[in-house]
ZADO-1210 file (C-alpha; in nm, 4 decimals, padded with zeros to 6 digits):
<atoms>
<atom x="15.0695" y="11.7533" z="-24.3282" code="MET" pos="1"/>
<atom x="14.8343" y="11.8030" z="-24.6234" code="HIS" pos="2"/>
<atom x="14.9490" y="11.6935" z="-24.9678" code="ILE" pos="3"/>
<atom x="14.9088" y="12.0403" z="-25.1164" code="ILE" pos="4"/>
<atom x="15.0944" y="12.1938" z="-24.8245" code="GLU" pos="5"/>
<atom x="15.3809" y="11.9479" z="-24.8737" code="PHE" pos="6"/>
<atom x="15.3995" y="12.0278" z="-25.2454" code="ALA" pos="7"/>
<atom x="15.3998" y="12.4025" z="-25.1848" code="LEU" pos="8"/>
<atom x="15.6746" y="12.3755" z="-24.9254" code="ARG" pos="9"/>
<atom x="15.8828" y="12.1837" z="-25.1758" code="ALA" pos="10"/>
<atom x="15.8419" y="12.4605" z="-25.4367" code="ARG" pos="11"/>
<atom x="15.9060" y="12.7676" z="-25.2238" code="THR" pos="12"/>
<atom x="16.0632" y="12.8662" z="-24.8957" code="GLU" pos="13"/>
<atom x="15.8607" y="13.1858" z="-24.8558" code="ASP" pos="14"/>
<atom x="15.5510" y="13.0222" z="-24.7075" code="VAL" pos="15"/>
<atom x="15.3504" y="13.1722" z="-24.4267" code="MET" pos="16"/>
<atom x="15.2579" y="12.9490" z="-24.1415" code="SER" pos="17"/>
<atom x="14.9312" y="12.7734" z="-24.1964" code="THR" pos="18"/>
<atom x="14.6488" y="12.8825" z="-23.9731" code="VAL" pos="19"/>
<atom x="14.3852" y="12.6344" z="-23.8610" code="TYR" pos="20"/>
<atom x="14.0598" y="12.7283" z="-23.6916" code="GLN" pos="21"/>
<atom x="13.9869" y="12.3842" z="-23.5533" code="SER" pos="22"/>
<atom x="14.0759" y="12.0209" z="-23.6150" code="ARG" pos="23"/>
<atom x="13.7600" y="11.9659" z="-23.8226" code="ALA" pos="24"/>
<atom x="13.8235" y="12.2738" z="-24.0371" code="GLN" pos="25"/>
<atom x="14.1884" y="12.2413" z="-24.1336" code="GLN" pos="26"/>
<atom x="14.2039" y="12.4873" z="-24.4206" code="ILE" pos="27"/>
<atom x="14.5127" y="12.6900" z="-24.4967" code="PRO" pos="28"/>
<atom x="14.4074" y="13.0551" z="-24.4765" code="VAL" pos="29"/>
<atom x="14.6883" y="13.2165" z="-24.6751" code="ALA" pos="30"/>
<atom x="14.9997" y="13.0927" z="-24.8452" code="ILE" pos="31"/>
<atom x="15.2268" y="13.3763" z="-24.9545" code="ARG" pos="32"/>
<atom x="15.5056" y="13.3256" z="-25.2062" code="GLY" pos="33"/>
<atom x="15.2977" y="13.1649" z="-25.4788" code="LEU" pos="34"/>
<atom x="15.0117" y="13.4111" z="-25.4484" code="GLY" pos="35"/>
<atom x="14.7642" y="13.1367" z="-25.3554" code="ILE" pos="36"/>
<atom x="14.4911" y="13.2248" z="-25.1096" code="PHE" pos="37"/>
<atom x="14.2685" y="12.9480" z="-24.9813" code="ALA" pos="38"/>
<atom x="13.9193" y="13.0453" z="-24.8627" code="PRO" pos="39"/>
<atom x="13.8684" y="13.1039" z="-24.4937" code="ALA" pos="40"/>
<atom x="13.5946" y="12.8915" z="-24.3328" code="PRO" pos="41"/>
<atom x="13.2424" y="13.0302" z="-24.3207" code="CYS" pos="42"/>
<atom x="13.1146" y="13.0967" z="-23.9715" code="PRO" pos="43"/>
<atom x="12.8067" y="12.9057" z="-23.8575" code="GLY" pos="44"/>
<atom x="12.8160" y="12.6281" z="-24.1163" code="LEU" pos="45"/>
<atom x="12.9057" y="12.2622" z="-24.0837" code="SER" pos="46"/>
<atom x="13.2683" y="12.1562" z="-24.1041" code="SER" pos="47"/>
<atom x="13.2033" y="11.9478" z="-24.4178" code="THR" pos="48"/>
<atom x="13.0704" y="12.2544" z="-24.5945" code="PHE" pos="49"/>
<atom x="13.3616" y="12.4635" z="-24.4719" code="ASN" pos="50"/>
<atom x="13.6175" y="12.2132" z="-24.5907" code="TYR" pos="51"/>
<atom x="13.4933" y="12.1965" z="-24.9482" code="TYR" pos="52"/>
<atom x="13.3866" y="12.5528" z="-25.0172" code="SER" pos="53"/>
<atom x="13.4031" y="12.9102" z="-24.9063" code="SER" pos="54"/>
<atom x="13.1410" y="13.1699" z="-24.8233" code="CYS" pos="55"/>
<atom x="13.1330" y="13.2889" z="-25.1816" code="THR" pos="56"/>
<atom x="12.9623" y="13.0284" z="-25.3936" code="SER" pos="57"/>
<atom x="13.0310" y="13.1903" z="-25.7286" code="MET" pos="58"/>
<atom x="13.1706" y="12.9442" z="-25.9802" code="ILE" pos="59"/>
<atom x="13.1408" y="13.1545" z="-26.2928" code="ILE" pos="60"/>
<atom x="13.4434" y="13.1239" z="-26.5228" code="PRO" pos="61"/>
<atom x="13.6997" y="13.3944" z="-26.4532" code="VAL" pos="62"/>
<atom x="13.7561" y="13.4800" z="-26.8195" code="ARG" pos="63"/>
<atom x="13.5464" y="13.4722" z="-27.1339" code="CYS" pos="64"/>
<atom x="13.6061" y="13.1515" z="-27.3286" code="PHE" pos="65"/>
<atom x="13.6300" y="13.3341" z="-27.6638" code="SER" pos="66"/>
<atom x="13.8104" y="13.6642" z="-27.6111" code="CYS" pos="67"/>
<atom x="13.9684" y="13.6227" z="-27.2674" code="GLY" pos="68"/>
<atom x="13.8158" y="13.9287" z="-27.1025" code="LYS" pos="69"/>
<atom x="13.7742" y="13.9015" z="-26.7250" code="VAL" pos="70"/>
<atom x="13.4053" y="13.8415" z="-26.6479" code="VAL" pos="71"/>
<atom x="13.4256" y="13.6601" z="-26.3131" code="GLY" pos="72"/>
<atom x="13.4265" y="13.9768" z="-26.1067" code="ASP" pos="73"/>
<atom x="13.1069" y="14.1049" z="-26.2659" code="LYS" pos="74"/>
<atom x="12.8713" y="13.8287" z="-26.1474" code="TRP" pos="75"/>
<atom x="12.7765" y="13.9788" z="-25.8092" code="ASN" pos="76"/>
<atom x="12.7272" y="14.3242" z="-25.9620" code="ALA" pos="77"/>
<atom x="12.5102" y="14.1656" z="-26.2312" code="TYR" pos="78"/>
<atom x="12.2919" y="13.9965" z="-25.9691" code="LEU" pos="79"/>
<atom x="12.2627" y="14.3256" z="-25.7760" code="ASP" pos="80"/>
<atom x="12.1461" y="14.5046" z="-26.0904" code="LEU" pos="81"/>
<atom x="11.8905" y="14.2341" z="-26.1646" code="LEU" pos="82"/>
<atom x="11.7668" y="14.2669" z="-25.8059" code="GLY" pos="83"/>
<atom x="11.7015" y="14.6358" z="-25.8736" code="LYS" pos="84"/>
<atom x="11.4684" y="14.5407" z="-26.1648" code="ASP" pos="85"/>
<atom x="11.7161" y="14.6412" z="-26.4364" code="VAL" pos="86"/>
<atom x="11.6768" y="14.4435" z="-26.7583" code="SER" pos="87"/>
<atom x="11.9456" y="14.1922" z="-26.8531" code="GLU" pos="88"/>
<atom x="12.0661" y="14.3913" z="-27.1524" code="GLY" pos="89"/>
<atom x="12.0898" y="14.7178" z="-26.9597" code="ASP" pos="90"/>
<atom x="12.2721" y="14.5437" z="-26.6742" code="ALA" pos="91"/>
<atom x="12.5287" y="14.3994" z="-26.9145" code="LEU" pos="92"/>
<atom x="12.5734" y="14.7398" z="-27.0789" code="ASP" pos="93"/>
<atom x="12.6282" y="14.9011" z="-26.7389" code="GLU" pos="94"/>
<atom x="12.8932" y="14.6378" z="-26.6571" code="LEU" pos="95"/>
<atom x="13.0786" y="14.7254" z="-26.9805" code="GLN" pos="96"/>
<atom x="13.0137" y="14.3869" z="-27.1382" code="LEU" pos="97"/>
<atom x="12.9752" y="14.4892" z="-27.5028" code="LYS" pos="98"/>
<atom x="13.0923" y="14.1778" z="-27.6900" code="ARG" pos="99"/>
<atom x="12.8333" y="13.9078" z="-27.7386" code="TYR" pos="100"/>
<atom x="13.0770" y="13.6370" z="-27.6301" code="CYS" pos="101"/>
<atom x="13.1216" y="13.8041" z="-27.2885" code="CYS" pos="102"/>
<atom x="12.7491" y="13.8694" z="-27.2597" code="ARG" pos="103"/>
<atom x="12.6912" y="13.4987" z="-27.3267" code="ARG" pos="104"/>
<atom x="12.9232" y="13.4040" z="-27.0395" code="MET" pos="105"/>
<atom x="12.7155" y="13.5994" z="-26.7873" code="VAL" pos="106"/>
<atom x="12.3696" y="13.5426" z="-26.9352" code="LEU" pos="107"/>
<atom x="12.3946" y="13.1659" z="-26.9689" code="THR" pos="108"/>
<atom x="12.5679" y="13.0981" z="-26.6367" code="HIS" pos="109"/>
<atom x="12.3616" y="12.8780" z="-26.4030" code="VAL" pos="110"/>
<atom x="12.4691" y="12.8877" z="-26.0391" code="ASP" pos="111"/>
<atom x="12.4344" y="12.5169" z="-25.9565" code="LEU" pos="112"/>
<atom x="12.6697" y="12.5218" z="-25.6595" code="ILE" pos="113"/>
<atom x="12.3954" y="12.6601" z="-25.4348" code="GLU" pos="114"/>
<atom x="12.1817" y="12.3523" z="-25.5042" code="LYS" pos="115"/>
<atom x="12.4681" y="12.1028" z="-25.4870" code="LEU" pos="116"/>
<atom x="12.5908" y="12.2187" z="-25.1477" code="LEU" pos="117"/>
<atom x="12.2681" y="12.1007" z="-24.9846" code="HIS" pos="118"/>
<atom x="12.3687" y="11.7393" z="-25.0506" code="TYR" pos="119"/>
<atom x="12.6339" y="11.5717" z="-24.8400" code="ASN" pos="120"/>
<atom x="12.7708" y="11.2467" z="-24.9912" code="PRO" pos="121"/>
<atom x="12.9057" y="11.1381" z="-24.6526" code="MET" pos="122"/>
<atom x="12.5543" y="11.1550" z="-24.5055" code="GLU" pos="123"/>
<atom x="12.4277" y="10.9026" z="-24.7589" code="ARG" pos="124"/>
<atom x="12.7071" y="10.6551" z="-24.6806" code="SER" pos="125"/>
<atom x="12.6293" y="10.6791" z="-24.3063" code="LYS" pos="126"/>
<atom x="12.2670" y="10.5795" z="-24.3700" code="GLU" pos="127"/>
<atom x="12.3736" y="10.2657" z="-24.5606" code="LYS" pos="128"/>
<atom x="12.5873" y="10.1412" z="-24.2717" code="VAL" pos="129"/>
</atoms>
């Protein structure tokens, strides 16, 4: 039993059964009761990748650090607008990000997770042995 699963069972009795896709990818798919939803494994990727992340690799903060407005759901729409050759300012205006603190959150975000997921720390330790 996973540590997090044990802790959640101790806190609530309204827990859905945990669904596992395989022994290598033991990720709880949904845990009702606390409103926590763990990511489902990505098809076609290695089990190490599936265990540590989900298909969506967005790690932008959910809320603005200064005013608290939700900005996390606007990242994919922002990238779509930039892909359509819309300028950064116009894209932020279209996403209703008027305050400069919220605009800063989206403009200065660097999506490093894409680059970090190419490196597997377990692979390096296997080479040393």
